[in-house]
BALOBA-1460 file (C-alpha; in Angstrom, 3 decimals):
// residues 405
<rec num="1" residu="m" x="8.861" y="-4.374" z="32.798"/>
<rec num="2" residu="k" x="5.730" y="-2.748" z="30.971"/>
<rec num="3" residu="p" x="6.253" y="-0.853" z="28.088"/>
<rec num="4" residu="d" x="4.371" y="2.558" z="29.809"/>
<rec num="5" residu="s" x="6.697" y="1.845" z="33.068"/>
<rec num="6" residu="f" x="9.745" y="1.428" z="30.728"/>
<rec num="7" residu="k" x="8.853" y="5.168" z="28.765"/>
<rec num="8" residu="n" x="8.564" y="6.411" z="31.963"/>
<rec num="9" residu="g" x="11.720" y="5.506" z="33.534"/>
<rec num="10" residu="i" x="13.379" y="6.669" z="30.867"/>
<rec num="11" residu="k" x="12.323" y="9.950" z="30.786"/>
<rec num="12" residu="q" x="12.708" y="10.077" z="34.584"/>
<rec num="13" residu="f" x="16.258" y="8.977" z="33.535"/>
<rec num="14" residu="a" x="17.118" y="11.450" z="31.238"/>
<rec num="15" residu="k" x="15.955" y="14.000" z="33.752"/>
<rec num="16" residu="v" x="18.213" y="13.166" z="36.268"/>
<rec num="17" residu="a" x="20.947" y="12.837" z="34.120"/>
<rec num="18" residu="i" x="20.250" y="16.437" z="32.540"/>
<rec num="19" residu="l" x="19.976" y="17.789" z="36.009"/>
<rec num="20" residu="t" x="22.975" y="16.225" z="37.404"/>
<rec num="21" residu="g" x="25.171" y="15.704" z="34.493"/>
<rec num="22" residu="i" x="25.567" y="12.033" z="34.850"/>
<rec num="23" residu="a" x="28.319" y="10.647" z="32.597"/>
<rec num="24" residu="v" x="26.876" y="8.002" z="30.341"/>
<rec num="25" residu="g" x="28.428" y="8.973" z="27.092"/>
<rec num="26" residu="p" x="30.627" y="6.596" z="24.853"/>
<rec num="27" residu="g" x="33.447" y="4.691" z="25.179"/>
<rec num="28" residu="p" x="36.396" y="5.120" z="23.122"/>
<rec num="29" residu="t" x="34.881" y="3.053" z="20.151"/>
<rec num="30" residu="w" x="33.119" y="6.182" z="19.154"/>
<rec num="31" residu="a" x="36.169" y="8.284" z="18.849"/>
<rec num="32" residu="n" x="37.530" y="5.701" z="16.603"/>
<rec num="33" residu="a" x="33.973" y="5.511" z="14.932"/>
<rec num="34" residu="q" x="33.861" y="9.401" z="14.210"/>
<rec num="35" residu="q" x="36.983" y="9.615" z="12.319"/>
<rec num="36" residu="a" x="35.701" y="7.434" z="9.009"/>
<rec num="37" residu="d" x="33.074" y="10.230" z="8.731"/>
<rec num="38" residu="i" x="34.640" y="13.160" z="6.437"/>
<rec num="39" residu="a" x="32.387" y="16.370" z="7.713"/>
<rec num="40" residu="l" x="30.930" y="18.333" z="4.703"/>
<rec num="41" residu="n" x="30.852" y="22.436" z="4.591"/>
<rec num="42" residu="a" x="30.427" y="24.965" z="2.495"/>
<rec num="43" residu="e" x="34.364" y="24.630" z="1.658"/>
<rec num="44" residu="n" x="34.608" y="21.411" z="0.985"/>
<rec num="45" residu="e" x="31.209" y="20.096" z="-0.714"/>
<rec num="46" residu="e" x="32.278" y="16.594" z="-1.011"/>
<rec num="47" residu="v" x="29.652" y="13.868" z="-0.563"/>
<rec num="48" residu="q" x="30.391" y="11.660" z="2.569"/>
<rec num="49" residu="l" x="27.243" y="9.677" z="3.489"/>
<rec num="50" residu="f" x="28.684" y="6.581" z="4.747"/>
<rec num="51" residu="g" x="28.726" y="7.428" z="8.534"/>
<rec num="52" residu="l" x="28.589" y="4.790" z="11.448"/>
<rec num="53" residu="v" x="26.610" y="4.457" z="14.609"/>
<rec num="54" residu="a" x="28.390" y="3.771" z="18.041"/>
<rec num="55" residu="p" x="25.594" y="3.855" z="20.410"/>
<rec num="56" residu="n" x="26.844" y="3.866" z="23.900"/>
<rec num="57" residu="p" x="28.675" y="0.551" z="24.909"/>
<rec num="58" residu="g" x="27.919" y="1.536" z="28.352"/>
<rec num="59" residu="l" x="24.064" y="1.294" z="28.105"/>
<rec num="60" residu="e" x="22.533" y="-1.346" z="30.431"/>
<rec num="61" residu="l" x="18.858" y="-2.087" z="28.549"/>
<rec num="62" residu="k" x="17.036" y="-5.030" z="27.740"/>
<rec num="63" residu="m" x="14.248" y="-3.905" z="25.288"/>
<rec num="64" residu="s" x="10.883" y="-6.354" z="25.625"/>
<rec num="65" residu="g" x="10.528" y="-9.149" z="22.652"/>
<rec num="66" residu="p" x="10.839" y="-10.794" z="20.743"/>
<rec num="67" residu="y" x="9.135" y="-8.696" z="18.279"/>
<rec num="68" residu="d" x="6.610" y="-10.746" z="15.723"/>
<rec num="69" residu="l" x="7.703" y="-10.517" z="11.795"/>
<rec num="70" residu="i" x="5.485" y="-8.613" z="9.438"/>
<rec num="71" residu="t" x="2.895" y="-9.856" z="8.244"/>
<rec num="72" residu="l" x="2.984" y="-10.221" z="4.355"/>
<rec num="73" residu="d" x="-0.176" y="-9.398" z="2.667"/>
<rec num="74" residu="f" x="0.229" y="-10.301" z="-1.044"/>
<rec num="75" residu="a" x="-3.269" y="-9.058" z="-1.538"/>
<rec num="76" residu="e" x="-2.969" y="-5.728" z="-1.047"/>
<rec num="77" residu="e" x="-3.093" y="-4.078" z="-4.206"/>
<rec num="78" residu="a" x="1.038" y="-2.532" z="-5.198"/>
<rec num="79" residu="g" x="1.752" y="1.338" z="-5.281"/>
<rec num="80" residu="d" x="5.085" y="3.037" z="-5.099"/>
<rec num="81" residu="v" x="7.125" y="2.446" z="-2.354"/>
<rec num="82" residu="w" x="8.379" y="6.141" z="-2.060"/>
<rec num="83" residu="a" x="4.723" y="7.921" z="-2.188"/>
<rec num="84" residu="d" x="4.672" y="5.751" z="0.622"/>
<rec num="85" residu="i" x="7.254" y="6.681" z="2.620"/>
<rec num="86" residu="r" x="6.648" y="10.866" z="2.195"/>
<rec num="87" residu="k" x="3.400" y="10.057" z="3.490"/>
<rec num="88" residu="g" x="4.795" y="9.392" z="6.821"/>
<rec num="89" residu="f" x="7.351" y="12.074" z="6.798"/>
<rec num="90" residu="s" x="6.668" y="13.590" z="10.332"/>
<rec num="91" residu="v" x="10.472" y="14.707" z="11.714"/>
<rec num="92" residu="p" x="10.797" y="18.499" z="11.993"/>
<rec num="93" residu="d" x="12.101" y="19.916" z="8.519"/>
<rec num="94" residu="l" x="15.429" y="22.027" z="8.761"/>
<rec num="95" residu="e" x="16.304" y="24.725" z="6.610"/>
<rec num="96" residu="t" x="20.004" y="25.711" z="6.785"/>
<rec num="97" residu="q" x="22.621" y="26.364" z="4.794"/>
<rec num="98" residu="a" x="24.078" y="22.646" z="5.734"/>
<rec num="99" residu="v" x="21.205" y="21.215" z="4.350"/>
<rec num="100" residu="q" x="22.270" y="23.058" z="1.312"/>
<rec num="101" residu="v" x="25.280" y="21.946" z="1.069"/>
<rec num="102" residu="r" x="24.344" y="18.534" z="1.533"/>
<rec num="103" residu="e" x="21.642" y="19.108" z="-1.390"/>
<rec num="104" residu="r" x="24.424" y="20.207" z="-3.886"/>
<rec num="105" residu="a" x="27.023" y="17.182" z="-2.831"/>
<rec num="106" residu="l" x="23.968" y="14.705" z="-3.803"/>
<rec num="107" residu="l" x="23.258" y="16.991" z="-7.249"/>
<rec num="108" residu="k" x="27.240" y="16.633" z="-7.784"/>
<rec num="109" residu="n" x="27.259" y="12.856" z="-7.374"/>
<rec num="110" residu="k" x="24.116" y="11.579" z="-9.502"/>
<rec num="111" residu="r" x="25.570" y="7.956" z="-9.620"/>
<rec num="112" residu="m" x="26.555" y="7.347" z="-6.593"/>
<rec num="113" residu="v" x="22.827" y="8.107" z="-5.399"/>
<rec num="114" residu="n" x="21.121" y="5.945" z="-8.061"/>
<rec num="115" residu="n" x="23.719" y="2.948" z="-6.972"/>
<rec num="116" residu="m" x="22.035" y="3.441" z="-3.379"/>
<rec num="117" residu="l" x="19.077" y="3.656" z="-4.279"/>
<rec num="118" residu="q" x="18.864" y="0.531" z="-6.160"/>
<rec num="119" residu="r" x="20.683" y="-1.001" z="-3.390"/>
<rec num="120" residu="s" x="17.836" y="-0.579" z="-0.888"/>
<rec num="121" residu="e" x="15.805" y="-2.366" z="-3.346"/>
<rec num="122" residu="p" x="15.259" y="-5.856" z="-1.262"/>
<rec num="123" residu="y" x="15.489" y="-3.898" z="1.924"/>
<rec num="124" residu="i" x="13.562" y="-0.358" z="1.854"/>
<rec num="125" residu="y" x="9.619" y="-1.416" z="1.860"/>
<rec num="126" residu="f" x="10.381" y="-3.540" z="5.053"/>
<rec num="127" residu="i" x="12.365" y="-0.995" z="6.953"/>
<rec num="128" residu="a" x="9.672" y="1.275" z="5.766"/>
<rec num="129" residu="q" x="6.576" y="-0.948" z="7.087"/>
<rec num="130" residu="e" x="8.552" y="-1.564" z="10.639"/>
<rec num="131" residu="c" x="8.766" y="2.188" z="11.242"/>
<rec num="132" residu="a" x="4.729" y="2.543" z="10.391"/>
<rec num="133" residu="k" x="3.864" y="-0.351" z="12.470"/>
<rec num="134" residu="r" x="5.531" y="1.708" z="15.522"/>
<rec num="135" residu="g" x="3.871" y="4.858" z="14.424"/>
<rec num="136" residu="m" x="7.522" y="5.939" z="13.779"/>
<rec num="137" residu="p" x="8.213" y="8.632" z="11.485"/>
<rec num="138" residu="s" x="9.419" y="7.288" z="8.079"/>
<rec num="139" residu="e" x="12.441" y="9.378" z="7.782"/>
<rec num="140" residu="l" x="13.897" y="6.708" z="9.726"/>
<rec num="141" residu="a" x="13.724" y="4.312" z="7.062"/>
<rec num="142" residu="l" x="16.187" y="6.724" z="5.240"/>
<rec num="143" residu="l" x="18.629" y="6.376" z="7.618"/>
<rec num="144" residu="p" x="20.765" y="3.241" z="6.816"/>
<rec num="145" residu="f" x="21.173" y="5.389" z="3.365"/>
<rec num="146" residu="i" x="23.673" y="7.639" z="5.080"/>
<rec num="147" residu="e" x="24.906" y="4.407" z="7.674"/>
<rec num="148" residu="s" x="25.671" y="2.190" z="5.077"/>
<rec num="149" residu="q" x="24.563" y="3.188" z="1.949"/>
<rec num="150" residu="f" x="22.462" y="0.907" z="1.814"/>
<rec num="151" residu="n" x="25.497" y="-1.966" z="2.160"/>
<rec num="152" residu="p" x="24.510" y="-4.862" z="4.609"/>
<rec num="153" residu="h" x="27.911" y="-5.772" z="4.473"/>
<rec num="154" residu="a" x="29.396" y="-2.486" z="5.323"/>
<rec num="155" residu="r" x="32.043" y="-2.591" z="8.061"/>
<rec num="156" residu="s" x="33.488" y="0.332" z="9.741"/>
<rec num="157" residu="p" x="37.048" y="0.900" z="11.265"/>
<rec num="158" residu="s" x="35.425" y="0.526" z="14.488"/>
<rec num="159" residu="a" x="33.895" y="-2.625" z="13.769"/>
<rec num="160" residu="a" x="30.337" y="-1.691" z="13.288"/>
<rec num="161" residu="e" x="28.556" y="-3.593" z="10.503"/>
<rec num="162" residu="g" x="25.143" y="-3.764" z="8.573"/>
<rec num="163" residu="l" x="22.906" y="-1.808" z="7.405"/>
<rec num="164" residu="w" x="22.468" y="0.242" z="10.816"/>
<rec num="165" residu="q" x="26.431" y="0.057" z="11.639"/>
<rec num="166" residu="f" x="25.938" y="-1.361" z="15.254"/>
<rec num="167" residu="i" x="29.537" y="-2.175" z="16.970"/>
<rec num="168" residu="p" x="29.572" y="-5.615" z="18.719"/>
<rec num="169" residu="s" x="28.869" y="-4.378" z="22.028"/>
<rec num="170" residu="t" x="25.855" y="-2.573" z="21.312"/>
<rec num="171" residu="g" x="24.519" y="-5.234" z="18.949"/>
<rec num="172" residu="r" x="24.450" y="-8.289" z="22.043"/>
<rec num="173" residu="q" x="22.997" y="-4.991" z="24.308"/>
<rec num="174" residu="f" x="20.600" y="-5.048" z="21.749"/>
<rec num="175" residu="d" x="20.354" y="-9.283" z="21.646"/>
<rec num="176" residu="l" x="21.856" y="-9.448" z="18.107"/>
<rec num="177" residu="k" x="23.637" y="-12.913" z="17.911"/>
<rec num="178" residu="q" x="27.605" y="-12.779" z="16.949"/>
<rec num="179" residu="n" x="28.973" y="-15.980" z="16.565"/>
<rec num="180" residu="k" x="30.310" y="-18.411" z="13.866"/>
<rec num="181" residu="w" x="27.565" y="-18.999" z="11.892"/>
<rec num="182" residu="v" x="25.561" y="-15.253" z="12.236"/>
<rec num="183" residu="d" x="26.065" y="-12.078" z="12.874"/>
<rec num="184" residu="e" x="22.574" y="-10.324" z="13.509"/>
<rec num="185" residu="r" x="23.905" y="-7.016" z="12.737"/>
<rec num="186" residu="r" x="23.811" y="-7.619" z="9.524"/>
<rec num="187" residu="d" x="20.438" y="-9.612" z="9.585"/>
<rec num="188" residu="l" x="17.957" y="-7.118" z="8.125"/>
<rec num="189" residu="v" x="14.830" y="-8.071" z="10.396"/>
<rec num="190" residu="a" x="17.217" y="-8.714" z="13.673"/>
<rec num="191" residu="s" x="18.991" y="-5.518" z="13.176"/>
<rec num="192" residu="t" x="15.881" y="-2.999" z="12.059"/>
<rec num="193" residu="r" x="14.590" y="-4.434" z="15.053"/>
<rec num="194" residu="a" x="17.181" y="-3.542" z="17.043"/>
<rec num="195" residu="a" x="17.742" y="0.096" z="15.683"/>
<rec num="196" residu="l" x="14.250" y="0.900" z="16.096"/>
<rec num="197" residu="d" x="14.426" y="-0.088" z="19.665"/>
<rec num="198" residu="y" x="17.341" y="2.003" z="20.109"/>
<rec num="199" residu="l" x="15.644" y="5.062" z="18.329"/>
<rec num="200" residu="t" x="12.243" y="4.680" z="20.570"/>
<rec num="201" residu="y" x="14.599" y="4.814" z="23.692"/>
<rec num="202" residu="l" x="16.315" y="7.743" z="22.945"/>
<rec num="203" residu="y" x="13.040" y="9.292" z="21.359"/>
<rec num="204" residu="d" x="11.375" y="8.588" z="24.694"/>
<rec num="205" residu="m" x="14.621" y="10.146" z="26.621"/>
<rec num="206" residu="h" x="14.002" y="13.157" z="24.763"/>
<rec num="207" residu="g" x="10.573" y="13.692" z="23.318"/>
<rec num="208" residu="d" x="11.995" y="15.317" z="20.223"/>
<rec num="209" residu="w" x="13.082" y="13.507" z="17.099"/>
<rec num="210" residu="h" x="16.748" y="16.013" z="16.349"/>
<rec num="211" residu="l" x="17.772" y="15.168" z="19.677"/>
<rec num="212" residu="a" x="17.045" y="11.684" z="19.388"/>
<rec num="213" residu="l" x="19.180" y="11.289" z="15.781"/>
<rec num="214" residu="l" x="21.674" y="13.482" z="17.438"/>
<rec num="215" residu="s" x="22.318" y="11.086" z="20.327"/>
<rec num="216" residu="y" x="21.879" y="7.967" z="17.277"/>
<rec num="217" residu="n" x="24.853" y="9.231" z="16.123"/>
<rec num="218" residu="w" x="27.096" y="10.339" z="18.685"/>
<rec num="219" residu="g" x="25.586" y="8.677" z="21.964"/>
<rec num="220" residu="e" x="22.966" y="9.694" z="24.105"/>
<rec num="221" residu="g" x="25.538" y="10.693" z="27.346"/>
<rec num="222" residu="s" x="26.869" y="13.443" z="25.138"/>
<rec num="223" residu="v" x="23.996" y="14.463" z="23.330"/>
<rec num="224" residu="l" x="22.401" y="14.780" z="27.236"/>
<rec num="225" residu="r" x="25.333" y="16.651" z="28.682"/>
<rec num="226" residu="a" x="25.612" y="19.282" z="25.456"/>
<rec num="227" residu="v" x="21.666" y="19.790" z="26.342"/>
<rec num="228" residu="k" x="22.576" y="20.510" z="29.818"/>
<rec num="229" residu="k" x="25.399" y="22.934" z="28.696"/>
<rec num="230" residu="a" x="23.107" y="25.068" z="26.577"/>
<rec num="231" residu="q" x="20.166" y="25.009" z="28.923"/>
<rec num="232" residu="e" x="22.361" y="26.584" z="31.544"/>
<rec num="233" residu="a" x="23.214" y="29.503" z="29.312"/>
<rec num="234" residu="g" x="19.795" y="30.119" z="28.765"/>
<rec num="235" residu="l" x="19.412" y="28.049" z="25.481"/>
<rec num="236" residu="e" x="16.989" y="26.024" z="23.795"/>
<rec num="237" residu="p" x="18.401" y="22.826" z="23.084"/>
<rec num="238" residu="t" x="18.059" y="23.259" z="19.228"/>
<rec num="239" residu="l" x="20.908" y="22.105" z="16.799"/>
<rec num="240" residu="d" x="22.188" y="25.883" z="15.937"/>
<rec num="241" residu="n" x="22.452" y="25.874" z="19.974"/>
<rec num="242" residu="l" x="24.415" y="22.998" z="20.745"/>
<rec num="243" residu="e" x="28.554" y="22.079" z="20.855"/>
<rec num="244" residu="l" x="28.392" y="19.482" z="18.799"/>
<rec num="245" residu="p" x="30.881" y="17.629" z="16.452"/>
<rec num="246" residu="l" x="31.390" y="18.250" z="13.077"/>
<rec num="247" residu="e" x="30.472" y="14.470" z="12.030"/>
<rec num="248" residu="t" x="27.242" y="15.600" z="14.332"/>
<rec num="249" residu="k" x="26.661" y="18.597" z="13.480"/>
<rec num="250" residu="h" x="25.981" y="17.531" z="9.879"/>
<rec num="251" residu="y" x="23.727" y="14.409" z="10.428"/>
<rec num="252" residu="i" x="20.426" y="15.996" z="10.551"/>
<rec num="253" residu="p" x="21.232" y="17.833" z="7.259"/>
<rec num="254" residu="k" x="22.509" y="15.000" z="5.517"/>
<rec num="255" residu="l" x="18.769" y="12.994" z="6.664"/>
<rec num="256" residu="q" x="17.169" y="15.963" z="5.453"/>
<rec num="257" residu="a" x="18.797" y="16.619" z="2.356"/>
<rec num="258" residu="l" x="18.104" y="12.926" z="1.513"/>
<rec num="259" residu="k" x="14.064" y="13.462" z="2.333"/>
<rec num="260" residu="n" x="13.931" y="16.563" z="0.112"/>
<rec num="261" residu="l" x="15.604" y="14.086" z="-2.767"/>
<rec num="262" residu="i" x="12.979" y="11.763" z="-2.197"/>
<rec num="263" residu="q" x="10.189" y="14.310" z="-1.912"/>
<rec num="264" residu="s" x="11.225" y="16.259" z="-4.899"/>
<rec num="265" residu="p" x="13.301" y="14.434" z="-7.111"/>
<rec num="266" residu="e" x="12.765" y="16.075" z="-10.130"/>
<rec num="267" residu="r" x="14.821" y="19.087" z="-8.657"/>
<rec num="268" residu="f" x="18.170" y="17.104" z="-8.257"/>
<rec num="269" residu="g" x="17.756" y="15.494" z="-11.209"/>
<rec num="270" residu="l" x="16.845" y="12.363" z="-10.757"/>
<rec num="271" residu="t" x="14.114" y="9.752" z="-11.378"/>
<rec num="272" residu="l" x="13.573" y="7.212" z="-8.261"/>
<rec num="273" residu="p" x="13.395" y="3.870" z="-9.074"/>
<rec num="274" residu="k" x="10.416" y="1.572" z="-9.827"/>
<rec num="275" residu="f" x="10.213" y="-0.049" z="-6.659"/>
<rec num="276" residu="p" x="6.077" y="-1.259" z="-5.482"/>
<rec num="277" residu="n" x="4.798" y="-1.259" z="-2.195"/>
<rec num="278" residu="k" x="4.584" y="-4.629" z="-1.613"/>
<rec num="279" residu="p" x="7.438" y="-7.532" z="-0.351"/>
<rec num="280" residu="y" x="10.290" y="-8.184" z="-1.743"/>
<rec num="281" residu="f" x="10.668" y="-11.146" z="0.218"/>
<rec num="282" residu="a" x="9.109" y="-14.187" z="1.949"/>
<rec num="283" residu="e" x="10.461" y="-15.960" z="5.038"/>
<rec num="284" residu="i" x="10.671" y="-19.798" z="5.074"/>
<rec num="285" residu="k" x="11.236" y="-21.359" z="8.658"/>
<rec num="286" residu="r" x="13.514" y="-24.173" z="8.532"/>
<rec num="287" residu="s" x="13.875" y="-26.571" z="11.416"/>
<rec num="288" residu="a" x="17.066" y="-28.079" z="9.926"/>
<rec num="289" residu="d" x="20.114" y="-27.082" z="8.388"/>
<rec num="290" residu="v" x="20.561" y="-26.458" z="4.746"/>
<rec num="291" residu="d" x="23.362" y="-25.640" z="2.272"/>
<rec num="292" residu="l" x="22.073" y="-22.428" z="0.026"/>
<rec num="293" residu="r" x="24.294" y="-23.282" z="-2.842"/>
<rec num="294" residu="e" x="22.485" y="-26.514" z="-2.796"/>
<rec num="295" residu="i" x="19.388" y="-24.699" z="-2.847"/>
<rec num="296" residu="a" x="20.192" y="-22.298" z="-5.324"/>
<rec num="297" residu="r" x="20.930" y="-24.907" z="-7.657"/>
<rec num="298" residu="l" x="17.803" y="-26.875" z="-7.061"/>
<rec num="299" residu="a" x="15.815" y="-23.986" z="-7.351"/>
<rec num="300" residu="g" x="17.297" y="-22.759" z="-11.006"/>
<rec num="301" residu="v" x="18.163" y="-19.296" z="-8.695"/>
<rec num="302" residu="e" x="21.125" y="-17.401" z="-8.445"/>
<rec num="303" residu="l" x="22.809" y="-17.582" z="-5.289"/>
<rec num="304" residu="e" x="23.504" y="-13.993" z="-4.999"/>
<rec num="305" residu="l" x="19.617" y="-13.233" z="-4.922"/>
<rec num="306" residu="i" x="19.601" y="-15.725" z="-1.466"/>
<rec num="307" residu="r" x="22.656" y="-13.999" z="-0.221"/>
<rec num="308" residu="k" x="21.394" y="-10.643" z="-0.478"/>
<rec num="309" residu="l" x="18.687" y="-11.397" z="1.775"/>
<rec num="310" residu="n" x="20.497" y="-12.950" z="4.600"/>
<rec num="311" residu="p" x="23.650" y="-11.153" z="4.941"/>
<rec num="312" residu="g" x="23.363" y="-12.067" z="8.346"/>
<rec num="313" residu="l" x="25.016" y="-15.752" z="7.316"/>
<rec num="314" residu="n" x="28.337" y="-16.143" z="7.838"/>
<rec num="315" residu="q" x="28.317" y="-19.373" z="5.675"/>
<rec num="316" residu="p" x="26.151" y="-20.239" z="2.720"/>
<rec num="317" residu="v" x="24.748" y="-22.344" z="5.228"/>
<rec num="318" residu="l" x="21.609" y="-21.837" z="7.676"/>
<rec num="319" residu="y" x="22.207" y="-23.387" z="10.665"/>
<rec num="320" residu="a" x="18.900" y="-23.842" z="12.189"/>
<rec num="321" residu="a" x="20.223" y="-24.162" z="15.852"/>
<rec num="322" residu="h" x="21.484" y="-20.258" z="15.629"/>
<rec num="323" residu="s" x="18.947" y="-18.941" z="12.647"/>
<rec num="324" residu="n" x="15.768" y="-20.895" z="11.859"/>
<rec num="325" residu="t" x="14.590" y="-18.256" z="9.197"/>
<rec num="326" residu="l" x="15.123" y="-18.031" z="5.283"/>
<rec num="327" residu="l" x="14.557" y="-15.083" z="3.195"/>
<rec num="328" residu="v" x="14.171" y="-15.735" z="-0.289"/>
<rec num="329" residu="p" x="12.384" y="-13.308" z="-2.938"/>
<rec num="330" residu="v" x="8.942" y="-13.701" z="-3.222"/>
<rec num="331" residu="e" x="8.733" y="-14.342" z="-7.268"/>
<rec num="332" residu="y" x="11.110" y="-17.325" z="-6.446"/>
<rec num="333" residu="s" x="9.928" y="-18.333" z="-3.048"/>
<rec num="334" residu="a" x="7.903" y="-21.309" z="-4.688"/>
<rec num="335" residu="k" x="10.724" y="-22.345" z="-6.629"/>
<rec num="336" residu="i" x="12.982" y="-22.613" z="-3.270"/>
<rec num="337" residu="q" x="9.739" y="-24.060" z="-0.993"/>
<rec num="338" residu="a" x="9.891" y="-26.945" z="-4.364"/>
<rec num="339" residu="s" x="13.671" y="-27.401" z="-3.735"/>
<rec num="340" residu="l" x="13.685" y="-27.644" z="-0.002"/>
<rec num="341" residu="k" x="11.230" y="-30.284" z="-0.082"/>
<rec num="342" residu="q" x="13.915" y="-32.109" z="-2.643"/>
<rec num="343" residu="y" x="16.834" y="-31.237" z="-0.913"/>
<rec num="344" residu="k" x="18.852" y="-34.289" z="1.668"/>
<rec num="345" residu="p" x="21.790" y="-33.464" z="3.301"/>
<rec num="346" residu="s" x="24.774" y="-35.550" z="1.490"/>
<rec num="347" residu="n" x="25.788" y="-36.526" z="4.881"/>
<rec num="348" residu="p" x="23.382" y="-35.995" z="7.741"/>
<rec num="349" residu="q" x="25.284" y="-33.978" z="10.695"/>
<rec num="350" residu="r" x="26.545" y="-36.145" z="13.326"/>
<rec num="351" residu="n" x="27.693" y="-35.798" z="16.942"/>
<rec num="352" residu="y" x="30.575" y="-37.391" z="18.381"/>
<rec num="353" residu="t" x="30.902" y="-37.725" z="22.536"/>
<rec num="354" residu="v" x="34.741" y="-37.104" z="23.515"/>
<rec num="355" residu="k" x="36.291" y="-40.036" z="24.882"/>
<rec num="356" residu="k" x="39.582" y="-39.615" z="27.220"/>
<rec num="357" residu="g" x="42.553" y="-39.692" z="25.379"/>
<rec num="358" residu="d" x="40.797" y="-38.295" z="22.111"/>
<rec num="359" residu="t" x="42.682" y="-35.344" z="20.471"/>
<rec num="360" residu="l" x="40.570" y="-32.991" z="17.642"/>
<rec num="361" residu="g" x="43.170" y="-33.818" z="14.942"/>
<rec num="362" residu="e" x="42.300" y="-37.980" z="15.636"/>
<rec num="363" residu="i" x="38.282" y="-36.764" z="15.625"/>
<rec num="364" residu="a" x="38.963" y="-34.923" z="12.508"/>
<rec num="365" residu="q" x="40.747" y="-37.944" z="10.774"/>
<rec num="366" residu="r" x="38.013" y="-39.985" z="11.761"/>
<rec num="367" residu="f" x="35.535" y="-38.286" z="10.145"/>
<rec num="368" residu="d" x="37.354" y="-37.017" z="7.273"/>
<rec num="369" residu="v" x="37.051" y="-33.074" z="8.410"/>
<rec num="370" residu="s" x="39.233" y="-30.606" z="9.051"/>
<rec num="371" residu="v" x="39.988" y="-29.734" z="12.358"/>
<rec num="372" residu="k" x="39.205" y="-25.890" z="11.936"/>
<rec num="373" residu="a" x="35.664" y="-27.203" z="11.034"/>
<rec num="374" residu="i" x="34.930" y="-28.817" z="13.848"/>
<rec num="375" residu="q" x="36.182" y="-25.568" z="15.770"/>
<rec num="376" residu="r" x="33.916" y="-23.439" z="14.045"/>
<rec num="377" residu="l" x="31.218" y="-25.554" z="13.922"/>
<rec num="378" residu="n" x="31.501" y="-26.049" z="17.947"/>
<rec num="379" residu="g" x="32.496" y="-22.455" z="19.147"/>
<rec num="380" residu="l" x="35.869" y="-23.589" z="20.049"/>
<rec num="381" residu="g" x="38.704" y="-21.562" z="19.957"/>
<rec num="382" residu="k" x="42.461" y="-22.512" z="19.697"/>
<rec num="383" residu="k" x="42.671" y="-22.542" z="23.159"/>
<rec num="384" residu="k" x="39.832" y="-24.355" z="24.032"/>
<rec num="385" residu="l" x="40.639" y="-27.980" z="25.224"/>
<rec num="386" residu="i" x="37.849" y="-31.130" z="24.266"/>
<rec num="387" residu="k" x="37.445" y="-32.744" z="27.541"/>
<rec num="388" residu="p" x="36.197" y="-36.542" z="28.002"/>
<rec num="389" residu="g" x="32.444" y="-36.387" z="27.650"/>
<rec num="390" residu="m" x="31.748" y="-33.061" z="26.102"/>
<rec num="391" residu="n" x="29.372" y="-33.890" z="22.831"/>
<rec num="392" residu="l" x="30.884" y="-32.355" z="19.511"/>
<rec num="393" residu="s" x="28.827" y="-31.774" z="16.546"/>
<rec num="394" residu="i" x="30.987" y="-32.971" z="13.245"/>
<rec num="395" residu="p" x="29.839" y="-31.080" z="10.517"/>
<rec num="396" residu="n" x="28.155" y="-32.807" z="7.211"/>
<rec num="397" residu="t" x="30.854" y="-31.468" z="4.977"/>
<rec num="398" residu="p" x="34.377" y="-32.438" z="4.653"/>
<rec num="399" residu="k" x="34.737" y="-28.190" z="3.967"/>
<rec num="400" residu="l" x="32.561" y="-25.618" z="5.063"/>
<rec num="401" residu="g" x="32.812" y="-22.901" z="2.516"/>
<rec num="402" residu="s" x="32.648" y="-18.901" z="2.906"/>
<rec num="403" residu="w" x="30.442" y="-16.586" z="0.933"/>
<rec num="404" residu="e" x="33.019" y="-16.090" z="-1.613"/>
<rec num="405" residu="s" x="33.645" y="-19.689" z="-2.131"/>
């Protein structure tokens, strides 16, 4: 479907849904997600910025793509990333008591706020640039502060993961791979693309960023029904006039408070960290598997520096068949490129065709690897049987460690 016809179709769907009361709300997973956020009110000023994204799991939507990755311009003079973000603020401001309550919470938790700001360093420039590239408000680059406190490994009780907190079903609807090797809900580039796709869809539905943000938090079906109810009562569908769960009611005030902090940090007694307005990472394309621990050793770079840019990998091994792009800090990209030229797997990955009478245990013993390693590499569950003629990939190391090993 062409972009223009897609947008028009979304708008028509929204109108029909509002008029007819079509039930397109989120499923049971969203009810679980809401329990994870402690709402803030005038009597309880305890801050709880961690939130969850559990968009409608029933949404049948395929976005066009794949999107081209942003071009890195190393010749551009670096400024300040926060100043650039301020220039792109365009969501209508909200001035309510709820915003003041959130601001006071930020003031009372300066250490937590500073930690969040520091944690955003590897990711904030890229996300802000992606928003600018699409002509979207730069406030959206602040949403991961609310969703995950900019922790790509954040996981909710409803199994939402990553900076943008996608639940498994919604991740699949936005083409985020989730398998034994990668979980792109944690991948910076892939999850940001998916989140901005979803926000674009919601804005096209409502034509209003406040309603789009409410839908991102609560689900588009629930917001459509709340809008319909307000309109039937002769009210404008504003934040004050919509019947919303407490957590959703505070979602935009949270964002507004953060926006105000970025706009005027001195008012909060804070100094924003100095992040240059230039790329933090570079991309390296790989057509062969690589063990990141060995690359870090060869380059003389801490594994953690590579790990935090590639949180979508379930193991410290990049399997090119599942993820062919490695993100590395710009300042170490030359060293890592050089180490890749030196890199040689100790045991090249092997293939084996299953013969009649073979068992996984016998195959594992033959190649001196574990049964679990073969199952993991080939996506085999405990109950999935091997059959004659099946091609198996054999791990190139006796044991595949986890990131924590």
